[in-house]
C-alpha positions in Angstrom: 42.0 156.7 220.2 39.4 154.1 219.3 41.2 150.8 219.1 38.7 148.2 217.8 35.8 147.9 215.4 33.1 147.5 218.1 34.2 150.7 219.8 34.2 152.5 216.5 30.6 151.3 215.7 29.4 152.2 219.2 30.9 155.7 219.1 29.4 156.2 215.6 26.0 155.2 216.9 26.2 157.7 219.7 27.0 160.4 217.2 24.2 159.2 215.0 21.8 159.4 217.9 22.8 163.0 218.7 22.5 164.1 215.1 19.1 162.5 214.6 17.9 164.1 217.8 18.9 167.5 216.4 17.0 166.8 213.2 13.8 165.8 214.9 13.9 167.9 218.1 12.7 171.4 217.1 10.2 173.9 218.3 6.5 173.6 217.5 6.5 176.2 214.8 9.4 174.6 212.9 8.6 171.0 213.7 10.4 168.4 211.6 7.1 166.8 211.0 6.4 169.5 208.4 9.6 168.7 206.5 10.0 165.0 206.9 8.2 162.8 204.4 6.7 159.5 205.6 9.2 157.4 203.7 12.2 159.2 205.3 10.6 158.9 208.8 10.0 155.2 208.4 13.5 154.6 207.0 15.1 156.5 209.9 13.0 154.5 212.4 13.9 151.2 210.9 17.6 151.9 210.6 17.9 153.1 214.2 16.1 150.0 215.4 18.3 147.7 213.4 21.5 149.3 214.7 20.2 149.5 218.3 19.1 145.9 218.2 22.5 144.8 216.9 24.3 146.8 219.5 22.2 145.4 222.3 22.7 141.9 221.0 26.4 142.4 221.0 26.3 143.7 224.6 24.3 140.7 225.7 27.0 138.4 224.3 29.6 140.0 226.5 31.1 142.4 224.0 30.7 145.5 226.1 33.2 148.3 225.6 33.8 151.7 227.0 31.6 153.3 224.3 28.7 150.9 224.4 25.1 152.1 223.9 24.1 151.6 227.6 25.9 154.8 228.4 23.6 156.7 226.2 20.2 155.4 227.2 18.8 158.9 227.8 19.5 160.1 224.3 18.1 156.8 222.9 14.9 157.1 224.9 14.4 160.7 223.9 14.9 159.8 220.3 12.3 157.0 220.4 9.8 159.3 222.0 10.4 161.9 219.3 10.1 159.4 216.6 6.8 158.1 218.1 5.4 161.6 218.3 6.4 162.4 214.7 4.9 159.2 213.3 1.6 159.8 215.1 1.5 163.4 214.0 2.2 162.3 210.4 -0.7 159.9 210.5 -3.0 162.5 212.1 -2.0 165.1 209.6 -2.6 162.8 206.6 -6.0 161.8 208.0 -6.9 165.5 208.4 -5.9 166.2 204.8 -8.2 163.4 203.6 -11.2 164.2 205.7 -11.1 168.0 206.0 -8.9 169.1 203.1 -6.8 170.9 205.6 -3.9 173.1 204.5 -1.0 170.8 205.1 2.4 170.9 203.4 2.6 168.8 200.3 5.2 166.5 201.9 2.5 165.4 204.4 -0.1 164.4 201.8 1.5 161.0 201.4 0.6 158.2 203.7 3.0 155.6 205.1 3.0 152.7 202.6 2.3 149.2 203.8 6.1 148.5 203.8 6.8 151.7 205.7 4.1 150.8 208.3 5.4 147.3 208.7 9.0 148.5 209.2 7.9 151.1 211.8 5.8 148.6 213.8 8.6 146.0 213.6 11.1 148.6 214.8 9.1 149.4 218.0 8.2 145.8 218.7 11.7 144.5 218.2 13.0 146.8 220.9 10.1 145.9 223.3 8.3 149.3 223.0 4.6 148.7 223.3 3.7 152.3 222.4 -0.1 152.1 222.6 -0.6 155.5 220.9 1.5 154.6 217.9 0.0 151.1 217.4 -3.5 152.6 217.7 -2.7 155.2 215.1 -1.1 152.7 212.8 -4.1 150.4 213.2 -6.4 153.2 211.8 -4.1 153.8 208.9 -3.5 150.2 208.0 -7.2 149.4 208.2 -7.8 152.2 205.8 -5.1 151.0 203.4 -6.3 147.4 203.6 -10.0 148.0 203.2 -9.9 150.7 200.6 -7.4 149.0 198.3 -4.9 151.9 198.6 -1.9 149.7 199.1 -0.6 146.3 198.1 0.5 144.3 201.1 3.1 141.6 200.2 3.9 138.5 202.3 6.7 140.3 204.2 4.5 143.2 205.1 1.7 141.0 206.4 4.1 138.8 208.4 5.9 141.8 209.9 2.8 143.7 210.9 1.0 140.8 212.7 4.3 139.7 214.3 4.8 143.2 215.7 1.4 143.4 217.3 2.0 140.1 219.0 5.6 140.8 220.0 4.5 144.2 221.5 1.7 142.5 223.5 -1.2 144.0 221.7 -3.5 141.2 222.5 -7.3 140.8 222.2 -7.9 141.2 226.0 -10.9 143.5 225.9 -13.8 144.7 223.9 -12.5 148.2 223.5 -12.9 150.1 220.3 -9.2 149.9 219.7 -9.2 146.1 219.9 -12.2 145.9 217.7 -10.3 147.8 215.0 -7.3 145.6 215.5 -9.5 142.5 215.0 -10.8 144.1 211.8 -7.3 144.7 210.6 -6.2 141.1 211.4 -9.3 139.8 209.5 -8.4 141.9 206.5 -4.7 140.9 206.6 -5.8 137.2 206.9 -7.8 137.5 203.7 -4.8 139.1 201.9 -2.5 136.4 203.2 -4.9 133.6 201.9 -4.9 135.1 198.4 -1.1 135.1 198.2 -0.3 132.2 200.5 2.1 130.6 198.0 4.4 133.6 198.2 5.2 133.2 201.9 8.5 131.7 202.8 8.8 129.4 205.8 9.9 132.1 208.2 7.2 134.6 207.2 4.5 131.9 207.4 5.6 130.7 210.8 5.8 134.3 212.2 2.4 135.1 210.9 0.8 131.9 212.3 2.5 132.4 215.7 1.2 136.0 215.8 -2.4 135.1 215.1 -2.3 132.4 217.8 -0.6 134.7 220.3 -2.8 137.8 219.9 -6.1 136.1 220.4 -7.8 137.2 217.2 -7.9 133.5 216.2 -11.6 132.8 216.5 -12.6 134.6 213.3 -13.5 132.7 210.1 -10.7 134.5 208.3 -8.1 133.3 210.8 -9.5 129.8 210.7 -9.4 129.7 206.9 -5.8 131.1 207.0 -4.6 128.2 209.3 -6.3 125.6 207.1 -4.8 127.0 203.9 -1.4 127.4 205.5 -1.5 123.8 206.8 -1.9 122.4 203.2 1.0 124.6 202.0 3.3 123.4 204.8 2.5 119.7 204.1 3.1 120.3 200.4 6.4 122.1 200.9 7.6 120.1 203.9 11.2 120.0 202.5 11.5 123.7 203.5 11.2 122.9 207.2 14.9 123.3 207.9 14.8 125.4 211.1 14.1 124.2 214.6 12.4 127.4 215.7 10.2 127.3 212.6 9.0 123.8 213.3 8.4 124.3 217.1 6.7 127.7 216.6 4.4 126.3 213.9 3.4 123.4 216.1 2.8 125.8 219.0 0.6 128.1 216.9 -1.6 125.2 215.7 -1.9 123.8 219.2 -2.9 127.2 220.5 -5.5 127.6 217.8 -6.8 124.1 218.5 -7.3 125.0 222.2 -9.3 128.1 221.2 -11.6 126.3 218.8 -12.0 122.9 220.4 -15.6 122.6 219.2 -14.4 122.7 215.6 -13.9 119.3 214.0 -11.2 120.7 211.7 -9.2 122.4 214.4 -6.6 119.5 214.6 -4.4 118.9 211.5 -3.0 115.3 211.9 -1.2 115.3 208.6 0.5 118.6 209.4 1.6 117.3 212.8 3.0 114.1 211.1 5.1 116.2 208.8 6.3 118.6 211.5 7.1 115.7 213.9 9.2 113.9 211.3 11.0 117.2 210.5 11.6 117.7 214.2 13.1 114.2 214.7 15.5 114.7 211.8 16.8 118.0 213.4 16.3 117.3 217.1 19.9 118.0 218.0 19.4 121.6 216.8 16.5 122.3 219.1 17.0 124.5 222.1 15.2 123.9 225.5 12.3 126.1 224.6 11.8 124.5 221.2 11.9 121.0 222.8 9.3 122.0 225.4 7.0 123.7 222.9 7.1 120.7 220.6 5.9 118.1 223.1 3.5 120.6 224.6 1.9 121.2 221.2 1.7 117.5 220.4 0.0 116.7 223.8 -2.3 119.7 223.5 -3.8 118.5 220.1 -3.6 114.8 221.1 -1.0 113.9 218.4 0.1 110.4 219.1 3.7 110.0 218.1 5.9 108.0 220.4 8.9 108.7 218.1 8.8 112.5 218.7 8.4 112.1 222.5 11.3 109.7 222.6 13.5 112.0 220.5 12.7 115.1 222.6 13.3 113.1 225.8 16.8 112.0 224.7 17.7 115.5 223.7 16.3 117.1 226.8 18.4 114.9 229.0 21.5 116.5 227.4 20.2 120.0 227.9 18.2 119.8 231.1 20.2 122.5 232.9 19.2 125.0 230.2 15.5 124.8 230.7 13.6 127.7 232.2 11.0 127.0 234.9 8.2 127.5 232.3 9.8 125.1 229.8 10.2 122.5 232.6 6.6 122.9 233.6 5.5 122.5 229.9 7.7 119.4 229.6 6.3 117.8 232.8 2.7 118.5 231.7 3.3 117.0 228.2 4.8 113.8 229.6 2.3 113.4 232.5 
């Protein structure tokens, strides 16, 4: 008999995995791709990811039980492989319908919406699945949606999409055709974000800026303009800076951008760093070791002269010194050198 809530949830998740596998794992002639609409496929992927992420988080916090997810890794891996194949097949089939007027079931005519696409990419990235084939296929579809005006991307969609590429390590590391398309997509999304910048909340804005800085598509004029527009918004709405991770990640993003466009006179935003530094000082006790290290690293990187923020970080770091990773310690030493 299942005695506690955690065990019940974990057993339910195992049953859910098995049933979902049955639904998606069929022979080629009766493939579930032909009967599953894009919206349902996206919703299934997102839901499984949310549950799996929650279960794994619980396990990491020491709440392991007899029925935990780790005993069912094989089914989980098989499910994610099936979902990936189905998603790619859906995109391929939709493209074929558009280009060749192929005879495809009506349920396949629809594309994934911008929200569906954002949720799918987020789901794979959240669980650390790089899935090159899926991200490449999604890049083609999103680029089509973004450039042909076929979908309306809202602030949450944009933030989720670019965050997912960054989280899954899809960086601008080569001049391949795939990376060129991703750069085009990031440029298009930047322009969309600029037009609706006022609708971004602080978390969405930070995640988006962090992603652009991390992936390496930051040298384009669209990305530069996005960072300039976002800087003015953050300064204007500085009262919304209530989260240590938001503050530290925003500083890190702008510092990373500055290092990549050092020749630009507008690459450093002193007013922005003044606002972020003051917000950091007010909440310094809530900063973890990584946030502390990123804050002083960013200030040093852009040449922001603020003895107050360095003093505040120093005092807090002394209390938390045993929690610093080697990388965070290295960043701290470099910043104070």
